[in-house]
C-alpha positions in Angstrom: 16.6 -12.7 -0.2 13.0 -12.3 1.0 10.3 -11.6 -1.9 10.3 -7.7 -0.8 13.2 -7.2 -1.8 13.2 -9.6 -4.7 10.4 -7.2 -5.7 11.4 -4.3 -4.8 15.6 -4.9 -6.9 13.0 -5.4 -9.7 11.6 -1.8 -10.1 15.3 -0.8 -9.3 16.0 -2.3 -12.0 13.5 -1.2 -14.8 13.7 2.4 -12.2 17.2 3.1 -13.2 17.4 1.3 -16.8 14.9 4.0 -17.8 16.8 6.6 -15.8 13.8 7.8 -13.9 15.5 7.8 -10.3 16.3 12.1 -10.8 12.2 11.2 -10.8 11.6 9.7 -7.6 12.4 11.7 -5.2 10.3 11.7 -2.3 7.5 13.4 -2.5 7.7 13.0 -5.8 6.7 9.1 -4.7 5.2 10.1 -2.1 2.4 11.8 -4.3 2.4 8.5 -7.1 1.4 6.2 -4.6 -2.0 8.6 -3.7 -2.5 8.5 -6.7 -2.0 5.2 -8.0 -4.3 4.6 -4.1 -7.0 7.4 -5.9 -7.3 5.3 -8.9 -7.9 1.9 -7.0 -10.8 3.8 -5.1 -11.9 4.7 -8.7 -13.3 1.1 -9.4 -15.2 1.2 -6.1 -17.2 4.4 -7.5 -20.2 4.3 -6.4 -21.0 1.6 -6.2 -23.4 0.6 -3.5 -24.5 -3.7 -3.2 -22.3 -6.0 -2.0 -23.0 -7.1 -5.6 -21.5 -4.0 -7.1 -18.5 -4.7 -5.3 -17.9 -8.9 -6.3 -17.8 -7.9 -9.6 -15.2 -5.4 -10.0 -12.6 -6.7 -12.8 -9.9 -8.2 -10.5 -7.4 -7.4 -13.5 -8.1 -4.0 -13.1 -8.1 -4.9 -9.2 -4.4 -6.2 -10.1 -3.6 -3.7 -11.5 -4.2 -0.3 -9.2 -2.7 -2.6 -6.2 0.5 -3.2 -7.4 1.0 0.0 -8.7 0.2 1.0 -5.3 2.8 -1.5 -4.0 4.6 -0.5 -6.1 4.8 3.1 -5.0 5.3 2.5 -1.6 8.1 -0.4 -2.3 10.8 2.8 -4.2 9.7 5.5 -1.4 10.5 2.9 1.7 14.3 2.2 -0.5 14.4 5.4 -1.2 14.6 6.1 3.0 15.8 3.5 4.2 12.6 1.7 5.5 12.9 -2.2 6.1 9.2 -2.9 4.9 9.0 -6.0 6.8 10.5 -4.5 9.8 7.4 -1.4 10.0 4.8 -3.1 9.8 5.5 -5.2 11.8 5.5 -2.8 13.6 2.5 -1.4 13.2 0.7 -4.4 13.9 2.7 -4.3 17.0 0.7 -0.8 17.6 -1.9 -1.8 16.4 -2.1 -4.8 19.0 -1.9 -2.2 22.0 -4.6 0.0 20.9 -6.7 -2.3 19.6 -7.3 -5.0 22.1 -9.5 -8.3 21.3 -11.3 -7.5 24.3 -12.6 -4.3 23.1 -11.8 -4.1 19.5 -13.7 -7.9 18.8 -16.6 -6.4 15.7 -16.1 -3.3 15.9 -14.5 -0.4 13.1 -14.8 2.1 16.8 -11.3 3.6 16.5 -8.9 3.0 19.9 -9.4 6.8 21.8 -14.0 5.1 21.4 -13.4 1.6 22.6 
């Protein structure tokens, strides 16, 4: 069993012990994911220098990232998506859109390369 599957099973057990599956439709999971991502962004809000950014509390960063990952995993599970497979597919797509010969060292979008 992969780490992703093991963690997803733990999340489902946690959810099911509390009878929260009734609240975990795709819309609500997507909204929760977005809200947690906003809380992650809040850690970086108003930080202007590398020193400011590097001083972010790693415990808070870990907590917010964990929330984002948890809701993403639950949303994928709800929709029968294999997380490893969809991420690997996206990497392949990005390799085609952003060939090293054109994209290396630039932040331009694929249609601007």
